[in-house]
N, C-alpha and C positions, 0 to 999 in steps of 0.2 A: 651250593647256593647259587643262583644265577640273579643277576641284575638286569634292569634295562638298560639294553644296549649290546646287550650277549657278553658282558663280563662275568663268565662263570669261574667258581671256584669248588675243585672237588677234592675231597679229603680222603688220603689213602695212606692207611696207618697214621703215622707223626707226619706227614708230607701234604702240602696243600700245593695242588697242581692246577694252574690258572688254564681255563678252557675256552675257547669260542663257542658260547651257545647263543649267540644271535641269529638271527634270519640268513645274513650273509656274511661271508667269511671274511676277516678282516686279515688275514694272511700273516698277522705273527704268532698267535696262539695257536694249538690244534683244537681241532673241532673233534667230534665224534669219531670220522673214519679216520683221522690220524695217529687218534688214542687206541684205535682197536688196531692197527698197523703196529703201532708201539707196543702195546700187548704182545702180538704175535711175536715181535723183535726181542723181547726182553723172556718170554718162553724159549726161543732158541737158544739165546745165551745163556740163559740159566741150564737148559738140558747138555748143552755143551760142556758145561763145568761140571754139573753132576756126574756125567757119563765120563770124562775124561779121567776124573776120582774113580768111577767102578772099573772102569776096563783094565786098567788105566790108560790113557790116552795123553800124550804129550804135545802141548802146544804154546807158543808165545803169545800169540793176538789172534782174536776173531771180531770181525764185522759183520755186518748184518744189513741188506738193503732190503726192504719191502716197497712194493708197489700194490694198490689195488684197483680193481676197475667197477665202476658204478654206474647202473642202468638206473635212468628216470623213473623209467613205467612197468611195474612199481619199482620206489626207491629201494633199491638194496646195492649188495656188493656181490658183484657175479664170479669174480675172479682175485687171487690173492697169489702174488709171487715173491719169492725170497731168493737172495742169492747172500749164500754166507761165504767168506774170505777167509781162511783160516792158515796161520803162519805156523807150521808143524814139519817134521822131519819124517811122520810116520809114512809107511806106506800105502797106495791108495786103496787098497782092500781093508786097511783098518779106518781111513777115513770115511769110504763106504757103511762101515758097520758103525761107525757113530752119527752118521747121518738117519741110518736105520732106527736106531734107537732114539734119538731126540725127535724123530718124526712120528715114530710108533707109540712112544711116551708121553707127549706133550699135552697136558691140559687144553691149552689155547688150540695147539695144532690140531687135535682131534676136535675139537667143538668147531673150528673153521671149516674142517676138510669135510663136517657133517653139512654145513651150511651153503658153501660154496666150492667153486674148483679152487683147490689149493695145491701148489708146485712149488717147487724148489730145487736149489742145485746149492752144491757146496764145491768152491774151486780151493784146492791148498795148492800152497806157495811153500817154498823151501826155505828154511831160515840162512842156510848157507848162498842163497841166490844174491843176497845183497838188498834184494826188496823186503820191505814190510807190509803187512796188512796195516790199513790205517785204524789206527787206534780211536778211541772217542766213541761219541753216541753213535748210535746206528742211524743211518740215512733212511728218513721214512718219507715215502711218496703215495699221495692218495689222489688218483686221477678220477673224473667224471668220463 
């Protein structure tokens, strides 16, 4: 539902998401490009969880950053990049296997890869390094 001034609300299952639906970004609520980036991040995180159970693959935390590049004429996203940081003691070959699976079998990743240049990397950090991957929500960036 949209209101004058760009105060939109999107109903997803049982959750209301406040969205910026105005002509000019308000800087507080996500607009359509940020929501698309968030959808990619959610897909990646969901598939990390799914394939960690199927392979199995042990990890402590995973964080995702997504960046989108927009062109003005015609308006569209031309490129999306993601960076996954995962805290795990799994060997690099298993991290690469996880990445192939989450990339190959994700609904959103496959849809976006067909529409724009989609690239991404997975960086693993060892839990015994003393550093931890940042928890919390994925960081989303959409730039023009």
